[in-house]
Structures are given as structure tokens and as C-alpha cells.
N, C-alpha and C positions, 0 to 999 in steps of 0.2 A: 503492499500499500503505499503510494506516496504523501510525503509526510515532508514538513520545514525543521529545516536541518535548524534545529534548533542550540547551536552551537555558533552559529555564524551570526551578525546582528541583522537587524530588521532590515528592510531594503523599502527606499518606500522613490515610486516610479515620479520622474521629473521629464515633460516634457506632453506641449498638445501635437496633436495629428487629426491632417484631415483623414476622418474615416466615412465619410457620405456627405454627398453634395449640398445634403439638405441641413444646415447649420444645429437646427435642436437636434438633430438623432445624432450627429455628430458629436455634438456633447456627450453626449447621454452614452454612445461607445466609449469615447474618451473616461468618463468614468469608470463606464466596466475595467479601464484597464488601469486607469488611476489608481481609487477607490475601492474595488472588487476585485483587483490584483488578477485578470484576466489577461493573459501573453499577448503582449500589439502584436504579433504576426494571425496571432488569429482574429484578433477581433478587425483586422486586416480582411482576411479574407472573407468573412462575413457582411462588412462594411458596406457594399455596393449592392447585395444581395436584398437590403430593407429599404422600399420603398414608402412604406409612412406608419408609424405608432403602431398600427393594425398588424404590423409582419412582424410586429420585439417576442412575440412569443412563438410563431411556428420559427424562424430563424436559428434563436439562443436556444431555445428548448430541443432542437434539432443537431446544433452542434455541440449543446453540453451532454444529450446522450454520446455521442461520439467520443468525444473530452472520457467523462467517465468509461467506455467499454475499453478507451484506449490506456488509464491507470491516471489520469492526467487529473487527479481530484480537485486542486486547485484552480486551474478552468472550468474544471465545470461545475463547481462551486460557483462560481460569479455569473460563470452564465445564464445558471439557474435563476438565482437570485434577480439581475437584470432582466429576463424572461419574464417573472410576474410583474414587472413595476408599473403597466400597463392593461395590463391584465384586469377585469370587469370585476369587483371586487365577490358580483356572486358567483363568478367563473369558475370552480374545484379546481378546474389544472392551476389556478393560481394560488391558490392557498397550495396546494401542493409541490408546487413548484417552489415556492417560499422555504415549505418542512424540508424539499430534499436538499436545498443549499444552505441551510442551517445544519442540517443533519451530516453533510459535505466539509464546510469551515469545521468542523471542529473534531473528523477525522484529520484531517489538513494539517493544522495546528495543537493536535495531542500532548503532543511534549510541554508545549505550555504550561500544561493543566493537569499533568500530573508529577505521583513523586509529594511525600510527605511535605514538602514545603515548596508546593508548584510555583513558578513567575506569577500564573492565571491565575484565579480562581471568576468559579460562576457566582455568585450570588442570587435570590430568590430575595428583594425588597420589598417587605410589606408595604402595601398601599392600599388603600379603602376596602374593597373586598377581593380584588386579587392582588399579585404581586409582578415589581420588575423586574427586568433580569437585568442585571446588573453586573460587568467584569471586571474587578479589581486583580490589578497590576501590581505586583509588590518588588521594589525594587530591597537592594542590598541594605545600602544605607542611604534610608529617606531624610529628602533636607526639603519633604515638602508634600502637600498633597493636592492633586489638581481630578476636579469633577467634570465632564465632559459628557455633551450630550448633540443629538444633532436637531432638525427642524423639522421639515411637514412632512417628508415621506421616504423620515430616514431609516435602518436599521444601524446595529453597532459591526456586523462583518465591516464596514465602511469603512471607519475609521477605527481596524485592530489594530494595523499597522502604525499610525500617530501616534498612538496611545502605549504601544510597545517602546519606538523610537523616546519615549520620552519620561518610560520608565526604566531606560537604559543609560538615561542623563543622570538618573536618581530621584526621580517623584514617583511615588503613589499613586494611579491613574484610578478612579473608579468609571468608567464608561457606561453608560448605563442607557434604556429605553424608557419611555414616559408613554403616557397617552397618546394614543392617534401614530404613535413608530411601534414601529416592526410586531416582537411577539404582543406587544401591548391591547392594537388593533385587530392584528390577524387574530390569535387567538381568544379575548375577552371581550372586541368589540368597541373598547375605552375610545374614544373621541379626542382629540387635542382640545383642550382647554388654554385659554387666557391666564391664567391663576399660577404659570408657572413654578412660584415658588413653592406649588405644595408636594410635588414630586421630588424637589430639587431639597427639601425643607424633609423630606422620606426619607433621600440620601445619605444627608448631614448627617440628620439625628441617628440614622441603624447604626454608622460608624463611628457616628462620636468624631466628628471631624471640629479642627476650629484652623481659621487661621489661610483657609483653603482657597486655591484658584480657581475659581466655575468658568469654563469654555462653551459658548453654544457659537454651533457652526449653521449657515444659510437662514430659515426662520429661527433658529434658535440662536442668532445675533441679535435679536428682540429677544427670547425667552430669558434669556443667560441675564440680562440685566435688571428684565424686572423682576426675578428668580432676586435679584442681589438687594433690589431692594427693601426684603421682607425678611433674608437671613441674613442676621447675624453671626452665623460661623463661614458667612465667605467673603470675606476684604479683597477680595480681587476677581476681576471678570471680564473675562475677553468675547469679544465678539468677530466672529468671521463668517462675514458676509455681513454689510452696512443694514441694518434695517430699523435706524431710530423709531418710526412710524410706516407704514404699508402707505397711505395717501401719499407722504412725500414723495413716494421712494419713482416715480413711475418717468418722470423722466429729467433730466441735466437741468433745467430751466422750469424754473421755479413756474411763472409763469403758465406755461403748457405743461408742467407736470398737476398744475390747478384745475386748468381746463379740463384734461383726462380724466384725473377722480369726479369731478363734475360730471358729467357726459355719462360715464358707465353709473354715478349713481342715477343722474334720473333716467335712463334707460333700465335703471332696475329697480327701481321705486316706479315707474309707469307701466313697465311692463312684470313686473314681477311675479303679479296674480295672475298671467295669460300663462307664465313660465311657471308655475304651480300647479297648475290646472292640468296643462299639455303633460307633468311630470307623472303625476295623479296617472293618469287616464293612458298614459305609456307604458306606467310601471317604471319610470328609467330608465326604457328600452331606446335605442340610439341616440341615448342624451347623454354620454361617459365625461362631461365637461362637468355637466352639474351630480353628477351620482359622486365622481370622483369628490369634489369639490363637498358633497351634502356627505355621507361617508365618513370624510376623512372630519370633517365640522358637526357629523353626529347629527345631522337635519336635514328635512327634503322639504324646504321653506328657506323660499331666498329672502325674504328681509331678516330675519333667524339668519343670513349665511354675512348681509350687509356689516350687520350688528357684530359679532365675529371681524369683520374686515377692518372694522374702525375701529375696534380696538387693540387691534394690532399695533399700540401707540402708545410710545413712553413717556410722552410729556403729561398724561396728569400724575407719573408717576416722581415728577424730574424732581422734584423738592426732598425723595427720597432716597436717590440714589446721588451717594456721597463716598463710595468705594471709588476704588482705584480701578483705570476702562482701560483696556484696550481695543482698539480698531481695527481690525485687517480685513482690508477691503482688494479688491481688484479692480486696475485701471476700466475693461473691459468687462464686468459685471452684466450677462446678459439678464439676471432672473433681481439686480440691485444697480439702481443709475451712480453713476460714479459722485455726483454730487451728495449721494446719501453718507460717506463718510464726514463732509463738511459737516451735514444737517444733525447730524445725530452727535456730533463731536456738539453743535450748539447747546441739546437737550441736554446737555451733560452741566447744568451750569453750576453744580453744585459737589462735583468730584473732587475728592482725594485729589486725583489728577486724571488726565486725558493723554493717554497717548494712540497714536495711527500710526498705520501703518500702509502703502500701498503699494501694491504686487502689479509686473508691468506684465506686458506682453514677450519683451528680450529677457523675460527672467520665464516665462512660459504658467506664472499662474494667475493669468488676469482675468479668468474667467470665472465663475459663482462656485464661489468656498477655494479661489486660489488651486482648483481641480486639476492642472497642470502643474504642478508644485507644491503641493502640503509638508512637504519640508522646509521649504522657506517658512509660510506659515509657523511651523511648530520650530522653527529656530530667534522668528519673532517673538515667539513667545517667551522660552527659554533666553534670551535676552534682556526685553523685557524682566522677566521675573528677578532676573540677577539682580538687574537694577533696582530695582525695586526693595527687592533686599537688603543691600546696599546702604539704600537713602535711608531705609528705617532702623539699620545698624549707626547711621549718621545722627540724625535726629535722639535716635535714645542714648547714644557719648555725651550729645549736646547737654540735653535736657537732664542729665544726671550726673 
């Protein structure tokens, strides 16, 4: 059985590649390589055979079967995981692919979880009426604690390499899936929530963490600082992808940004009732966009969906954002405008400190979640954490 060689340091892929003529499909295939761990050669072979999102399951599942038959566990796990990404929530093939991907993930990284003192532990954290899965990465001589989570559609497999890299650099890392993510929505049907402090506090209390760094990726760039406003066990917070407020993030130009958001609201408010009627009549069939968003946000009502989207906004809790903050953004993020970095910095008016790092095309990490160079993002976190530690030590010496 193919397994990761635990004697070798983790490798984080660097590079963005044109894997399909459609930029959005090409990005998801780069995500397959850079975040899920599929070999680039395999992604290139299947890339141009995908004509639309509807092809994802068929093409990736078929290639996943081929890779598994040939003993390539890593590729198979990545392909199965991404194959379920665009499947309908009621399609049993999607759930089966997700389960197979997770099974193969643990097979490939099995040695990390073995032994009396494993490098990584799978822990089920109690939360409401179910448990959230958390991967605890154990450093040899820990110099601090980092809690990490994703955003709208993430699974912890995508962040395993990053967290192992942080562990190798001396940090205990707690990578968890919360409501609306991975196992929590797939197995427990738990939708996304705005009050992200609830799952974060469940994790920090369960592991009895203090002075921890919280990292949120993608929409987690909103969730993490939101949680930091309420959890005093978190003293430092990182947003990887700028999401200070969704309504501020459509366009770099503030006027155009407001116009786009306003028009979207008008359309949804005026015709939301009609969408609700059509959705109910068709039972969501042929309305994949709304099915996805309704499922993730736990509603079948356009008005409630709008309320949730409006609530993706740090400004109502700005006075409580008093920690140290690092914003890491891509210069050409296809899901968050470049101006969002500055707009989020303006919201952090009461922060102890605010630092920003933009990763560019020349660094291969300009797109969403710095997909082409997550190594640069992790190095930015490590450097920032070291600088914050030096500052704190200097201030302590001065005050004493």
C-alpha cells in the first residue's frame, strides 16, 4: 500500500498552471494539485477533457478509480475528494466519493497517526448534539498553539500539508471542521453559522488552549476574526483571503462594488418570492446554484439566504476586534477583490496591531487562498508570529 514516507519533511506544491481553458475550472484543478495533493501530470491529462462543472464527477471519479487500481493512493484520494465537489447534495455518488476520499486519506498518511505518541491525532470535539473532527498535530518542543479552519466548502484534507509544515516548524496545530464543512455537513447535516466563535470556543476550551493563534482560510477570513472578538483564548488571528465584509468585496472600485451589491439585492428582494416558488415546485431540480447555497446555509428561502450573506460583515463587531491581526491576500484573487485587504484593515480600528501580506502572480500565489503558493502564506504566518513574540517579550521587559 502506498503511504507517505514519514521520514521526509512535508512538501507543499508551488505553482499555478493552465489546466483548462475555463479559468474557474482551471482554478479548481489547481486546487486539486496544490491543496488536495494530486500529481500535476494526472491533472494535466484530465484537464482538457472537462467541459463544464457537470463533467467533474464523471471525469475525476473515473481517473480516481484508475489511480486506485494502480496503487496510487494519494492521487486517488485527491481525485475522489474533488469529484464530489460539484455533485448534487442528494446524489449518493457524492457522499460515497467523499467517504472514499477520507478513507484513502487516512491510508496514505497512516504513519502520522500510528504509535504511542503519534505526530497527528484524530480527536472528536463535542459540539451541540454531534462532534466536530479535529486533527491535532503534535510538535516535539512546542513553542505555541495554532488553531486552523477553512470556510465555505472546505475539508481538513486540503490543509493537512500546511498544518504538518507548521508542526515541523515547532507549533502544535489544531485543524478542525466546523458547521457547514466536511464531516459536519456531510454526516451531521449541520449548516454554516455566522457565530463562528461557538465552534472555535468549543475547540479552544476542549484542548484548554491559551494565547493561541487562529487561522481562517477563504470565507474563514471572515469567520476567524469574528470568532476572535469573543474568545479570549485567541490572542492573534490570521485571515487567508480578505473577507472583512462580503458586501464590500465584489469590486476594487468602491462605487462599482456598492452598485453590484445593490443590484443583486434588488433582484433577490423583488424576485426572491418567485425563486422560492419555483424551487419548491421543482424540488430544487435544475437549480444547482440555489441548491448548493440553500444546503450550505440551512434554508430554502431566498430572504433568509440574503440575511445570512448580509451578516458576513465584521463591522458590527469592530469594537471587539482588539487582538493582533494578519491579513494575507492574493493580488488577483478571483473570489475576493484586491481592495478587500485595505477595507478589512480599516475595519480593524481597535486592533492591537494589523499586518498585511499580499502574494502576487510572480510568486504564483495570487489567486484564492494563495492556492499556487501556500508555502509563502505559511512562511508569512511564521515570520509574523515570531515578530509578535519578540514584540511581546520586549514590552514585558520594558514594563518590568
